[in-house]
BALO-555912 format. One record per residue: residue in three letters; residue number from 0; x, y, z of N, C-alpha, C in turn. Coordinates in Angstrom, 2 decimals, decimal comma. Atoms other than C-alpha are relative to their C-alpha. Example, Ala and Ser with C-alpha at 12.3 -4.5 7.8 and 13.67 -1.06 7.14 Angstrom:
BEGIN
+-----+-----+---------+---------+---------+---------+---------+---------+---------+---------+---------+
|   r |   k |     n_u |     n_v |     n_w |    ca_u |    ca_v |    ca_w |     c_u |     c_v |     c_w |
+-----+-----+---------+---------+---------+---------+---------+---------+---------+---------+---------+
| ALA |   0 |    0,89 |   -1,19 |    0,00 |   12,30 |   -4,50 |    7,80 |    0,90 |    1,20 |    0,00 |
| SER |   1 |   -0,82 |   -1,19 |   -0,06 |   13,67 |   -1,06 |    7,14 |   -0,77 |    1,09 |    0,73 |
+-----+-----+---------+---------+---------+---------+---------+---------+---------+---------+---------+
//
This chain:
BEGIN
+-----+-----+---------+---------+---------+---------+---------+---------+---------+---------+---------+
|   r |   k |     n_u |     n_v |     n_w |    ca_u |    ca_v |    ca_w |     c_u |     c_v |     c_w |
+-----+-----+---------+---------+---------+---------+---------+---------+---------+---------+---------+
| MET |   0 |    0,37 |    1,11 |    0,86 |   77,37 |  112,01 |  101,75 |    0,88 |   -0,13 |   -1,21 |
| LYS |   1 |   -0,89 |    0,22 |    1,12 |   79,67 |  110,43 |   99,18 |   -0,80 |   -0,15 |   -1,20 |
| SER |   2 |    0,56 |    0,32 |    1,34 |   78,78 |  110,62 |   95,56 |    0,60 |   -1,10 |   -0,62 |
| ALA |   3 |   -0,54 |    1,16 |    0,57 |   79,26 |  107,68 |   93,38 |    1,35 |    0,28 |   -0,70 |
| THR |   4 |   -1,27 |   -0,37 |    0,68 |   81,97 |  109,52 |   91,49 |    1,13 |    0,20 |    0,89 |
| ASN |   5 |   -1,03 |   -0,15 |   -0,93 |   83,92 |  110,06 |   94,62 |    0,41 |   -1,34 |    0,73 |
| LYS |   6 |   -0,38 |    1,31 |   -0,63 |   84,01 |  106,35 |   95,65 |    1,35 |   -0,36 |   -0,40 |
| ARG |   7 |   -1,42 |    0,49 |    0,33 |   87,50 |  105,04 |   95,89 |   -0,16 |   -1,34 |   -0,73 |
| LEU |   8 |    0,03 |    1,19 |    0,68 |   88,36 |  102,19 |   93,53 |    0,06 |   -1,21 |    0,88 |
| SER |   9 |   -0,19 |    1,12 |   -0,82 |   89,35 |  100,02 |   96,37 |   -1,33 |   -0,39 |    0,74 |
| GLU |  10 |    1,33 |    0,36 |   -0,65 |   85,72 |  100,19 |   97,76 |   -0,79 |   -0,87 |   -0,86 |
| HIS |  11 |    0,75 |    0,90 |    0,90 |   84,50 |   98,29 |   94,75 |    0,61 |   -1,45 |    0,14 |
| SER |  12 |   -0,46 |    1,38 |   -0,18 |   84,70 |   94,51 |   95,42 |    0,36 |   -0,59 |   -1,30 |
| SER |  13 |   -0,43 |    0,73 |    1,23 |   86,62 |   92,63 |   92,72 |   -0,66 |   -1,28 |   -0,05 |
| SER |  14 |    0,69 |    1,22 |    0,05 |   84,62 |   89,62 |   93,71 |   -1,38 |    0,04 |   -0,50 |
| ARG |  15 |    1,29 |   -0,15 |    0,56 |   81,42 |   91,05 |   92,39 |   -0,08 |   -0,55 |   -1,40 |
| ALA |  16 |    0,12 |    0,66 |    1,32 |   80,05 |   89,33 |   89,32 |    0,33 |    1,03 |   -1,13 |
| HIS |  17 |   -0,33 |   -0,75 |    1,17 |   81,56 |   90,62 |   86,12 |    0,11 |   -1,00 |   -1,21 |
| PRO |  18 |   -0,01 |    0,96 |    1,12 |   81,15 |   89,09 |   82,61 |    1,35 |   -0,40 |   -0,51 |
| ASN |  19 |   -1,30 |    0,38 |    0,52 |   84,88 |   89,08 |   81,92 |    0,82 |   -0,64 |    1,08 |
| ARG |  20 |   -0,79 |    0,72 |   -1,13 |   85,89 |   87,30 |   85,18 |   -0,59 |   -1,28 |    0,35 |
| MET |  21 |    0,30 |    1,35 |   -0,42 |   85,82 |   83,67 |   85,80 |    0,94 |   -0,35 |    1,07 |
| ALA |  22 |   -0,89 |    0,26 |   -1,23 |   87,10 |   82,89 |   89,36 |    0,62 |   -1,35 |   -0,09 |
| PHE |  23 |   -0,78 |    1,24 |   -0,09 |   89,73 |   80,21 |   89,95 |    0,60 |   -0,04 |    1,35 |
| ARG |  24 |   -0,81 |    0,32 |   -1,15 |   91,53 |   78,64 |   92,83 |    0,99 |   -1,09 |   -0,36 |
| GLY |  25 |   -1,04 |    0,93 |    0,34 |   94,79 |   76,84 |   92,50 |    1,07 |   -0,14 |    1,05 |
| VAL |  26 |   -1,14 |    0,28 |   -0,87 |   97,74 |   75,32 |   94,25 |    1,21 |    0,02 |   -0,98 |
| ILE |  27 |   -1,17 |   -0,25 |    0,96 |  101,09 |   76,47 |   92,70 |    1,32 |   -0,74 |    0,56 |
| GLY |  28 |   -1,16 |    0,68 |   -0,52 |  103,52 |   74,59 |   94,92 |   -0,20 |   -0,37 |    1,49 |
| GLU |  29 |    0,05 |    0,38 |   -1,34 |  104,31 |   73,32 |   98,37 |    1,26 |    0,52 |    0,73 |
| VAL |  30 |   -0,98 |   -0,52 |   -0,83 |  106,40 |   74,69 |  101,22 |    0,66 |   -1,09 |    0,77 |
| GLY |  31 |   -0,78 |    0,95 |   -0,84 |  109,11 |   72,55 |  102,85 |    0,13 |   -1,32 |   -0,57 |
| ARG |  32 |   -0,14 |    1,29 |    0,63 |  108,85 |   69,72 |  100,39 |    0,77 |    0,18 |   -1,23 |
| SER |  33 |   -0,76 |    0,05 |    1,24 |  111,11 |   68,90 |   97,42 |   -1,01 |   -0,12 |   -1,23 |
| SER |  34 |    0,79 |    0,23 |    1,26 |  109,60 |   69,28 |   93,96 |    0,25 |   -1,37 |   -0,49 |
| GLN |  35 |   -0,23 |    1,37 |    0,57 |  109,16 |   65,95 |   92,16 |    0,78 |    0,09 |   -1,30 |
| LYS |  36 |   -0,67 |   -0,20 |    1,20 |  110,59 |   67,48 |   88,97 |    0,81 |    1,23 |    0,07 |
| SER |  37 |   -0,78 |   -1,26 |   -0,03 |  113,10 |   70,12 |   88,15 |   -0,79 |    1,01 |   -0,82 |
| PRO |  38 |    0,71 |   -1,04 |    0,66 |  111,44 |   73,42 |   87,33 |    1,00 |    0,65 |   -1,06 |
| SER |  39 |   -0,82 |   -0,78 |    1,04 |  112,52 |   75,52 |   84,29 |    0,96 |    0,89 |    0,74 |
| GLY |  40 |   -1,01 |   -0,91 |   -0,67 |  115,69 |   77,37 |   85,16 |    0,81 |   -0,60 |    1,12 |
| ALA |  41 |   -0,74 |    0,59 |   -1,17 |  116,88 |   74,99 |   87,88 |    1,13 |   -1,00 |   -0,42 |
| MET |  42 |   -1,10 |    0,74 |    0,47 |  119,37 |   73,28 |   85,58 |   -0,06 |   -1,52 |    0,38 |
| GLY |  43 |    0,16 |    1,47 |   -0,38 |  117,98 |   69,75 |   86,32 |   -0,11 |   -0,26 |    1,45 |
| HIS |  44 |    0,13 |    0,21 |   -1,41 |  117,82 |   70,20 |   90,08 |   -1,53 |    0,12 |    0,38 |
| ARG |  45 |    1,27 |   -0,18 |   -0,60 |  114,66 |   69,71 |   92,05 |    0,15 |    1,12 |    1,00 |
| VAL |  46 |   -0,08 |   -1,04 |   -0,88 |  113,87 |   72,54 |   94,43 |   -0,86 |   -0,14 |    1,22 |
| LYS |  47 |    0,73 |   -0,02 |   -1,14 |  112,63 |   73,16 |   97,88 |   -0,29 |    1,45 |    0,39 |
| LEU |  48 |    0,32 |   -1,39 |   -0,42 |  110,81 |   76,31 |   99,05 |   -0,31 |    0,03 |    1,46 |
| PRO |  49 |    0,23 |    0,01 |   -1,36 |  111,29 |   76,82 |  102,71 |   -1,25 |    1,02 |    0,38 |
| LYS |  50 |    1,12 |   -0,71 |   -0,44 |  108,21 |   78,17 |  104,56 |    0,33 |    1,52 |    0,28 |
| ALA |  51 |   -0,41 |   -1,36 |   -0,41 |  110,01 |   81,30 |  105,91 |    0,16 |    0,84 |   -1,29 |
| SER |  52 |   -0,22 |   -0,77 |    1,27 |  111,09 |   82,31 |  102,34 |   -1,29 |    0,36 |   -0,74 |
| VAL |  53 |    1,33 |   -0,20 |    0,76 |  107,60 |   81,82 |  100,86 |   -0,84 |    1,09 |    0,86 |
| VAL |  54 |    0,69 |   -0,93 |   -0,84 |  106,02 |   83,75 |  103,86 |    0,53 |    1,49 |   -0,29 |
| ASP |  55 |   -0,59 |   -1,27 |    0,32 |  108,45 |   86,64 |  103,12 |   -0,38 |    0,60 |   -1,35 |
| SER |  56 |    0,23 |   -0,53 |    1,36 |  107,54 |   86,87 |   99,47 |   -1,34 |   -0,30 |   -0,65 |
| ILE |  57 |    1,25 |    0,36 |    0,57 |  104,07 |   85,49 |   98,93 |   -0,86 |    1,20 |   -0,40 |
| HIS |  58 |    0,83 |   -1,24 |    0,35 |  102,49 |   89,01 |   98,98 |    0,27 |    0,51 |   -1,41 |
| GLY |  59 |   -0,38 |   -0,50 |    1,39 |  104,22 |   89,67 |   95,65 |   -0,79 |   -0,68 |   -1,09 |
| LEU |  60 |    0,85 |    0,63 |    1,05 |  101,88 |   87,25 |   93,88 |   -1,28 |    0,75 |   -0,31 |
| VAL |  61 |    1,24 |   -0,81 |    0,27 |   98,92 |   89,56 |   94,32 |    0,16 |    0,98 |   -1,05 |
| GLY |  62 |   -0,14 |   -0,96 |    1,13 |   98,38 |   91,41 |   91,11 |    0,80 |   -0,58 |   -1,16 |
| MET |  63 |   -0,78 |    0,62 |    1,09 |  100,62 |   89,07 |   89,13 |   -0,94 |   -0,79 |   -0,93 |
| SER |  64 |    0,82 |    0,71 |    1,11 |   99,44 |   87,32 |   85,94 |   -0,06 |   -1,54 |    0,18 |
| VAL |  65 |    0,06 |    1,37 |    0,22 |   98,34 |   83,87 |   85,18 |    0,00 |   -0,20 |   -1,54 |
| ASN |  66 |   -0,21 |    0,19 |    1,42 |   99,42 |   82,47 |   81,81 |   -0,23 |   -1,51 |   -0,28 |
| CYS |  67 |   -0,01 |    1,36 |    0,48 |   99,16 |   79,23 |   79,79 |    0,31 |   -0,10 |   -1,42 |
| ARG |  68 |   -0,12 |    0,36 |    1,44 |  100,03 |   77,61 |   76,54 |   -1,38 |   -0,54 |   -0,46 |
| GLU |  69 |    1,31 |    0,56 |    0,45 |   97,16 |   76,51 |   74,36 |   -0,28 |   -1,42 |    0,40 |
| ASP |  70 |    0,17 |    1,40 |   -0,28 |   97,83 |   72,85 |   75,08 |    0,42 |   -0,26 |    1,52 |
| PHE |  71 |   -0,31 |    0,05 |   -1,41 |   98,68 |   73,55 |   78,86 |    1,28 |   -0,78 |    0,27 |
| SER |  72 |   -1,21 |    0,78 |   -0,22 |  102,11 |   71,94 |   78,36 |    1,07 |    0,79 |    0,72 |
| GLY |  73 |   -1,08 |   -0,71 |   -0,71 |  103,99 |   74,78 |   80,10 |   -0,36 |    1,50 |    0,05 |
| HIS |  74 |    0,17 |   -1,41 |   -0,10 |  104,45 |   78,48 |   80,62 |    0,00 |    0,79 |   -1,29 |
| ASP |  75 |   -0,04 |   -0,99 |    1,12 |  103,77 |   81,29 |   78,19 |   -0,26 |    1,39 |    0,59 |
| PRO |  76 |    0,17 |   -1,29 |   -0,65 |  104,41 |   84,54 |   80,01 |   -0,42 |    1,15 |   -0,87 |
| ARG |  77 |    0,49 |   -1,04 |    0,93 |  103,52 |   86,56 |   76,94 |   -1,52 |   -0,17 |   -0,28 |
| ARG |  78 |    1,43 |    0,25 |    0,14 |   99,96 |   85,05 |   77,03 |   -0,67 |    0,07 |    1,31 |
| LYS |  79 |    0,60 |   -0,20 |   -1,32 |   98,46 |   86,47 |   80,10 |   -1,54 |   -0,08 |   -0,07 |
| ILE |  80 |    1,43 |    0,26 |    0,14 |   94,94 |   85,20 |   80,56 |   -0,73 |    0,40 |    1,30 |
| GLY |  81 |    0,63 |   -0,27 |   -1,21 |   94,18 |   86,28 |   84,13 |    0,87 |    0,60 |    1,04 |
| VAL |  82 |   -0,70 |   -0,70 |   -1,13 |   95,21 |   87,83 |   87,48 |   -0,24 |   -0,68 |    1,31 |
| ILE |  83 |   -0,01 |    0,56 |   -1,41 |   96,03 |   86,55 |   90,96 |   -0,46 |    1,12 |    0,97 |
| GLU |  84 |    0,50 |   -0,99 |   -0,96 |   94,01 |   88,44 |   93,60 |    0,31 |   -0,22 |    1,41 |
| ASP |  85 |   -0,32 |    0,42 |   -1,37 |   95,03 |   86,50 |   96,74 |    0,98 |   -1,06 |   -0,06 |
| ALA |  86 |   -0,94 |    1,12 |   -0,15 |   97,81 |   84,23 |   97,81 |    0,23 |   -0,26 |    1,36 |
| PHE |  87 |   -0,21 |    0,33 |   -1,45 |   98,27 |   82,30 |  101,05 |    0,52 |   -1,42 |    0,15 |
| ILE |  88 |   -0,45 |    1,36 |   -0,36 |   99,66 |   79,18 |  102,64 |   -1,05 |   -0,63 |    0,81 |
| SER |  89 |    0,96 |    0,77 |   -0,72 |   97,27 |   76,49 |  103,70 |    0,69 |   -1,39 |    0,17 |
| GLY |  90 |   -0,79 |    1,23 |   -0,33 |   99,11 |   73,63 |  105,50 |    1,36 |    0,18 |   -0,75 |
| ARG |  91 |   -1,23 |   -0,04 |    0,74 |  101,95 |   73,01 |  103,07 |   -0,20 |    0,61 |   -1,39 |
| LYS |  92 |    0,42 |   -0,41 |    1,31 |  100,05 |   74,25 |   99,99 |    0,16 |    1,50 |   -0,20 |
| ILE |  93 |    0,02 |   -1,36 |    0,35 |  100,82 |   77,63 |   98,32 |   -1,23 |    0,21 |   -0,90 |
| VAL |  94 |    1,19 |   -0,15 |    0,72 |   97,38 |   78,70 |   97,20 |   -0,24 |    1,42 |   -0,58 |
| VAL |  95 |    0,28 |   -1,36 |    0,59 |   96,32 |   81,43 |   94,78 |   -1,52 |   -0,07 |   -0,44 |
| VAL |  96 |    1,38 |   -0,18 |    0,38 |   92,83 |   82,76 |   94,01 |    0,04 |    1,23 |   -0,93 |
| GLY |  97 |    0,10 |   -1,15 |    0,87 |   92,01 |   85,03 |   91,14 |   -1,07 |   -0,25 |   -1,08 |
| TYR |  98 |    0,95 |    0,14 |    1,03 |   90,23 |   85,25 |   87,84 |    0,67 |   -0,12 |   -1,38 |
| ILE |  99 |   -0,47 |    0,05 |    1,42 |   90,54 |   84,40 |   84,12 |   -0,80 |    0,97 |   -0,76 |
| PHE | 100 |    0,76 |   -0,92 |    0,77 |   89,47 |   86,99 |   81,60 |   -0,87 |   -0,87 |   -0,98 |
| ALA | 101 |    0,90 |    0,95 |    0,52 |   86,45 |   84,88 |   80,63 |   -0,46 |    0,30 |   -1,49 |
| LEU | 102 |    0,45 |   -0,39 |    1,32 |   85,17 |   86,81 |   77,63 |    1,23 |   -0,02 |   -1,10 |
| ASP | 103 |   -1,19 |   -0,19 |    0,87 |   88,67 |   87,56 |   76,15 |    0,56 |   -1,42 |   -0,32 |
| PHE | 104 |   -0,66 |    1,35 |    0,22 |   89,74 |   83,82 |   76,55 |   -1,07 |   -1,07 |    0,21 |
| ALA | 105 |    1,07 |    0,95 |   -0,16 |   86,41 |   82,04 |   76,23 |    0,46 |   -1,37 |   -0,60 |
| ASP | 106 |   -0,49 |    1,30 |    0,52 |   88,29 |   79,35 |   74,19 |    0,79 |   -0,74 |    1,03 |
| VAL | 107 |   -0,79 |    0,58 |   -1,09 |   90,62 |   78,73 |   77,11 |   -0,95 |   -0,59 |    1,12 |
| ILE | 108 |    1,01 |    0,47 |   -1,05 |   87,64 |   78,48 |   79,55 |   -0,57 |   -1,30 |   -0,49 |
| ARG | 109 |    0,61 |    1,25 |    0,55 |   86,05 |   75,92 |   77,25 |    0,96 |   -1,21 |    0,15 |
| LYS | 110 |   -1,02 |    1,09 |   -0,13 |   89,31 |   73,88 |   77,15 |    0,11 |   -0,41 |    1,48 |
| ILE | 111 |   -0,12 |    0,41 |   -1,42 |   89,63 |   73,97 |   80,87 |   -1,21 |   -0,74 |    0,51 |
| GLN | 112 |    1,26 |    0,74 |   -0,36 |   85,98 |   72,86 |   81,32 |    0,01 |   -1,46 |   -0,54 |
| CYS | 113 |   -0,04 |    1,32 |    0,66 |   86,70 |   69,92 |   79,02 |    1,11 |   -0,89 |    0,57 |
| GLU | 114 |   -1,12 |    0,86 |   -0,58 |   89,87 |   68,74 |   80,81 |   -0,58 |   -0,84 |    1,17 |
| ALA | 115 |    0,34 |    0,69 |   -1,17 |   89,58 |   66,03 |   83,37 |    0,10 |    0,85 |    1,27 |
| SER | 116 |   -0,06 |   -0,87 |   -1,17 |   88,97 |   67,58 |   86,82 |    1,34 |   -0,04 |    0,65 |
| ASP | 117 |   -1,26 |    0,12 |   -0,66 |   92,25 |   66,28 |   88,04 |    1,25 |    0,22 |   -1,00 |
| GLY | 118 |   -1,00 |   -0,04 |    0,95 |   94,13 |   66,89 |   84,84 |    0,87 |    1,28 |    0,00 |
| LEU | 119 |   -0,76 |   -1,27 |    0,01 |   95,19 |   70,56 |   85,38 |    0,59 |    0,33 |    1,37 |
| GLY | 120 |   -0,59 |   -0,54 |   -1,15 |   97,54 |   71,95 |   87,89 |    0,53 |    1,44 |   -0,31 |
| MET | 121 |   -0,59 |   -1,30 |    0,26 |   99,62 |   75,15 |   88,15 |    1,57 |   -0,09 |    0,30 |
| SER | 122 |   -1,41 |   -0,13 |   -0,16 |  103,23 |   76,13 |   88,14 |    0,38 |    1,38 |    0,38 |
| VAL | 123 |   -0,32 |   -1,29 |   -0,56 |  104,74 |   78,95 |   90,07 |    1,17 |    0,62 |   -0,83 |
| GLU | 124 |   -1,10 |   -0,68 |    0,72 |  106,98 |   81,59 |   88,40 |    0,62 |    1,01 |    1,01 |
| PHE | 125 |   -0,71 |   -0,91 |   -0,88 |  109,65 |   83,55 |   90,28 |    1,32 |    0,30 |   -0,64 |
| CYS | 126 |   -1,31 |   -0,39 |    0,48 |  112,93 |   85,30 |   89,69 |    0,92 |    0,30 |    1,18 |
| ASN | 127 |   -0,98 |   -0,36 |   -1,07 |  116,11 |   86,25 |   91,70 |    0,18 |   -0,87 |    1,17 |
| ALA | 128 |   -0,01 |    0,90 |   -1,15 |  115,93 |   83,22 |   93,87 |    1,58 |   -0,26 |    0,35 |
| ARG | 129 |   -1,41 |    0,35 |   -0,49 |  119,08 |   82,52 |   95,94 |    0,03 |   -1,52 |    0,33 |
| VAL | 130 |   -0,20 |    1,37 |   -0,28 |  120,31 |   78,97 |   95,99 |    0,96 |   -0,17 |    1,13 |
| MET | 131 |   -0,79 |    0,09 |   -1,20 |  121,53 |   78,03 |   99,48 |    1,27 |   -0,74 |   -0,23 |
| ASN | 132 |   -1,19 |    0,79 |    0,31 |  123,94 |   75,33 |   98,30 |   -0,13 |   -0,61 |   -1,42 |
| PRO | 133 |    0,19 |    0,55 |    1,38 |  124,24 |   74,76 |   94,47 |    0,71 |   -1,37 |   -0,19 |
| GLU | 134 |   -0,71 |    1,26 |    0,10 |  126,36 |   71,56 |   95,20 |   -0,94 |   -1,13 |    0,23 |
| ILE | 135 |    0,87 |    1,13 |   -0,40 |  123,42 |   69,50 |   96,47 |   -1,06 |   -0,24 |   -1,06 |
| ASP | 136 |    0,94 |    0,43 |    1,06 |  120,83 |   67,62 |   94,32 |   -1,30 |    0,91 |    0,12 |
| VAL | 137 |    1,19 |   -0,82 |   -0,19 |  117,82 |   69,52 |   95,76 |    0,34 |    1,39 |    0,52 |
| TRP | 138 |   -0,28 |   -1,34 |   -0,32 |  118,24 |   73,23 |   95,73 |   -1,00 |    0,57 |    0,94 |
| ILE | 139 |    0,86 |   -0,70 |   -0,92 |  116,94 |   75,08 |   98,71 |    0,01 |    1,48 |   -0,36 |
| LEU | 140 |    0,08 |   -1,45 |    0,46 |  115,73 |   78,57 |   97,61 |   -0,43 |    0,94 |    1,01 |
| SER | 141 |    0,45 |   -1,08 |   -0,85 |  115,33 |   81,80 |   99,31 |   -0,01 |    1,25 |   -0,79 |
| ASN | 142 |    0,10 |   -1,34 |    0,59 |  114,72 |   85,46 |   98,48 |   -0,56 |    0,01 |   -1,35 |
| MET | 143 |    0,59 |   -0,03 |    1,42 |  112,65 |   84,53 |   95,42 |   -1,06 |    1,21 |   -0,02 |
| ILE | 144 |    0,97 |   -0,99 |    0,24 |  110,39 |   87,14 |   93,91 |   -0,97 |   -0,60 |   -0,88 |
| PHE | 145 |    1,01 |    0,60 |    0,80 |  107,13 |   85,67 |   92,70 |   -0,49 |    0,97 |   -1,08 |
| THR | 146 |    0,39 |   -0,83 |    1,17 |  106,25 |   86,90 |   89,22 |   -1,29 |   -0,47 |   -0,68 |
| GLY | 147 |    1,25 |    0,53 |    0,60 |  103,04 |   84,86 |   88,46 |   -0,06 |   -1,48 |    0,07 |
| ALA | 148 |    0,21 |    1,50 |    0,01 |  101,82 |   81,37 |   87,73 |   -0,52 |   -0,38 |   -1,42 |
| ALA | 149 |    0,57 |    0,54 |    1,20 |  100,88 |   79,17 |   84,79 |   -0,89 |   -1,16 |    0,31 |
| ILE | 150 |    0,91 |    1,18 |   -0,06 |   98,02 |   76,75 |   84,25 |    0,65 |   -1,06 |   -0,84 |
| VAL | 151 |   -0,67 |    1,09 |    0,71 |   99,65 |   73,46 |   83,20 |   -0,68 |   -1,37 |    0,25 |
| LEU | 152 |    0,31 |    1,33 |   -0,29 |   98,92 |   69,81 |   82,95 |    0,67 |   -0,46 |    1,22 |
| ARG | 153 |   -0,60 |    0,40 |   -1,17 |   99,53 |   68,30 |   86,28 |    1,29 |   -0,77 |   -0,16 |
| GLU | 154 |   -1,24 |    0,83 |    0,30 |  102,06 |   65,89 |   84,78 |    1,15 |    0,84 |   -0,33 |
| LYS | 155 |   -1,11 |   -0,90 |    0,30 |  104,13 |   68,85 |   83,68 |    0,49 |    0,85 |    1,12 |
| ALA | 156 |   -0,42 |   -0,79 |   -1,14 |  104,26 |   70,62 |   87,00 |    1,08 |   -0,58 |    0,76 |
| ALA | 157 |   -1,17 |    0,46 |   -0,80 |  107,40 |   70,47 |   89,08 |   -0,53 |   -0,58 |    1,41 |
| PHE | 158 |    0,53 |    0,59 |   -1,28 |  105,33 |   69,93 |   92,30 |   -1,32 |   -0,75 |   -0,35 |
| ALA | 159 |    1,07 |    0,81 |    0,27 |  102,94 |   67,04 |   92,04 |   -1,31 |    0,34 |    0,55 |
| GLY | 160 |    1,27 |   -0,39 |   -0,71 |  100,33 |   68,42 |   94,44 |   -0,68 |    1,25 |   -0,51 |
| THR | 161 |    0,67 |   -1,28 |    0,51 |   99,39 |   71,41 |   92,21 |   -1,43 |   -0,37 |   -0,44 |
| GLN | 162 |    1,46 |    0,09 |    0,34 |   95,74 |   71,96 |   91,42 |   -0,46 |    1,25 |   -0,72 |
| PHE | 163 |    0,62 |   -1,20 |    0,62 |   93,62 |   74,26 |   89,29 |   -1,55 |   -0,38 |   -0,13 |
| ARG | 164 |    1,51 |    0,18 |    0,10 |   89,83 |   74,69 |   89,57 |   -0,65 |    1,34 |   -0,35 |
| LEU | 165 |    0,91 |   -1,16 |    0,18 |   87,41 |   77,20 |   88,00 |   -1,04 |   -0,08 |    1,09 |
| LEU | 166 |    1,07 |   -0,11 |   -0,99 |   84,91 |   78,34 |   90,55 |   -1,24 |    0,39 |   -0,72 |
| GLU | 167 |    1,23 |   -0,16 |    0,73 |   81,51 |   77,94 |   89,03 |   -0,76 |    1,32 |    0,26 |
| HIS | 168 |    0,75 |   -1,21 |   -0,25 |   80,11 |   80,90 |   90,83 |    0,72 |    1,18 |   -0,40 |
| GLY | 169 |   -0,75 |   -1,09 |    0,38 |   82,80 |   83,12 |   89,34 |   -0,73 |    1,03 |   -0,81 |
| ASN | 170 |    0,77 |   -1,00 |    0,73 |   80,41 |   84,77 |   86,93 |   -1,43 |   -0,59 |   -0,34 |
| LYS | 171 |    1,31 |    0,60 |    0,12 |   77,10 |   82,97 |   87,46 |   -1,06 |    0,99 |   -0,40 |
| ALA | 172 |    0,96 |   -1,02 |    0,30 |   75,12 |   86,15 |   87,24 |   -0,13 |    0,37 |   -1,46 |
| PHE | 173 |    0,08 |   -0,33 |    1,41 |   75,95 |   86,46 |   83,62 |   -0,06 |   -1,29 |   -0,86 |
| GLY | 174 |    0,18 |    1,17 |    0,74 |   75,36 |   82,84 |   82,59 |    1,25 |   -0,51 |   -0,71 |
| ALA | 175 |   -1,06 |    0,74 |    0,73 |   77,48 |   81,01 |   80,02 |    1,00 |    1,09 |   -0,61 |
| VAL | 176 |   -0,95 |   -0,89 |    0,59 |   80,65 |   82,67 |   78,65 |   -0,30 |    0,21 |   -1,48 |
| GLN | 177 |    0,26 |   -0,31 |    1,47 |   79,95 |   84,44 |   75,35 |    1,21 |    0,70 |   -0,53 |
| PRO | 178 |   -1,13 |   -0,71 |    0,55 |   82,56 |   85,53 |   72,99 |   -0,27 |    1,52 |   -0,21 |
| VAL | 179 |    0,15 |   -1,48 |    0,18 |   83,27 |   89,21 |   72,53 |    0,07 |    0,21 |   -1,47 |
| LEU | 180 |   -0,01 |   -0,35 |    1,37 |   82,39 |   90,67 |   69,23 |    0,91 |    1,09 |   -0,27 |
| ARG | 181 |   -0,92 |   -0,99 |    0,26 |   85,13 |   92,76 |   67,82 |   -0,16 |    0,59 |   -1,37 |
+-----+-----+---------+---------+---------+---------+---------+---------+---------+---------+---------+
//
């Protein structure tokens, strides 16, 4: 018989209700389609993420951070507000699921809840991508290492099809998000 102290950490479901976790689901990009805008670091080029390259590296998103600026205008990798717990491809969409630190960032949760439901999207972050042919307008990328994602205004995202949604059941057991007293 196992005692509670001998339980492995992995046996504890991270999806269990927790007062500092507000679940989310988002779309951070699309495979096989060109971005509508140039992402940061692409020197004005739009990019395309081939499905094979994404499949090879998508596992690297698990455990990576989610960040945002206060006004959702772009990335702020030093302002990590949550964690990606799962990532997968659905059709052409690159989907991430995770949680926001709800008590630590109650102000961000309130701002997200006030935004129009279609107003927020996400933006993928990666490094070490190889550009297949830097001479063409749309860069085809491979060998990217995903480093996280940002919650952004959809109009700011490089891929127009991005989405971001809080999952209301994320911490239902604890009711409304309350600020942490420090």
